[in-house]
N, C-alpha and C positions, 0 to 999 in steps of 0.2 A: 501492500499500501504505500501511497505516497506520502513523504514527512507530514506535511500539516494534517492528511486523516489521522497519524499515529498520534501526534501532538492533543487531535479534539479526542481522541481517545483515553489517552489519557488522563487531559483535566476529566474528562465524564467521572471517568476509571476516581480519581483523585477528591470526589462530593459524591459519590456513592452512597454513603453515608447518609450524607447530610441533605438532598435537595433531589425531590420527588421528580421532577422533570430530568435530571439526568439518570435515574436509573430507569425512567421511560423510555429516553433516547437510546440507551444501553442494551435496554431487551430488545427494542425495534431491531437497532443494529444487530445486535445477535441473531434475531428471528429473520429476517430477509439479508443477512449475509452485506450487509452495509460499511466498508471502513475495516472489517474484520473477517474474519470466518466465520461461517454460519455455524453456529452452533443452540439447540435447541436446548439442550439445559440451560442452559448464563441464560438464553432470553425468558426462557420461564422463570428463572431467577430472580431478574432486576423487575419483568413485570407485574411478578409477584409484588415486589419490595412497595412498588409505586400503587399498582391493586391496593395495596390493604394502606396508602396514601389518601386514597378517594380518587386518584389518578381517573378516571371517564378514558379514555384512549385506551390506557395500559387493561382497564377492567375488559376493554370492547377486543385488545387482543390478546391478550391470555386469553378467554375464551374461546377462541378462535383454534388454538392451542391444542384442543381438546375436542375428540368425538364429541359431537351432537346429544346422546345420549351419555354423558361422562354427567360427574353432579356436579364437575368442576364448570362445567361449560356455561350448565344453567345459572350458577350460582352466580360468573362473573358479567356476563352477559344482561343478568338482571340490576347486575349493582350498579352496569354503564346504563343502563337504561333508566336507571331511575335517575341518575346524574344525568337526563336529557342527551346521552350521545343518539346521535343521528344514527347510526350505523346499528347501533344495540334496540335502539327504540322499532326499530322495522324491523328484526326478527324476534321482537316477544307478543 
């Protein structure tokens, strides 16, 4: 990856314990393989951290990490819809 991308990832990781939007961004980066190697386990880790801090986007994307019949899918899609996430609202 480009040096600038590596710096962004390092910055996000340095704030991962306190910045819920850094957690969300890291989760998406790992989920989609943007600036880092795609890694489902890390994606779920970071998205869960952000989702537990009421980041609707993280809740929505985390729900998509699970099959629709999995309890975690229902939990997170409902949580995102409760926070008025448009994508989640369309699915519940």
